[in-house]
C-alpha angles and dihedrals in degrees: 000000000000122000115224112216090199095057114110119198117196120214089252089069096252117124125212123197112220115246112271089231089059092059114107098238142019088237090059091049091047092050090048093052092044091051091047089050093050091050090050092050090050090050092050092048091049090049091050092049092048091051092049092048091049090053091048089051092051091050091048092049091048091050092046091051089050093051092046090052092050094053114101123191127210103223096177112116112214122199125193 
């Protein structure tokens, strides 16, 4: 995870990102925006993957419950 040198964290725990216009160069602002966009893309990909895995889990649980319900046991004890 990248560390943003232009991130200010107040003692109250809230963090404020410095205005892009206050950054010293356009290159710095461009890198900041690119890094922010990459982080957002990674977050969206992780959210999509989590959603897909949750759906797979729900389908697997439903299939397992269906198989458990279909199992019948022969509880008769036979002695010879």
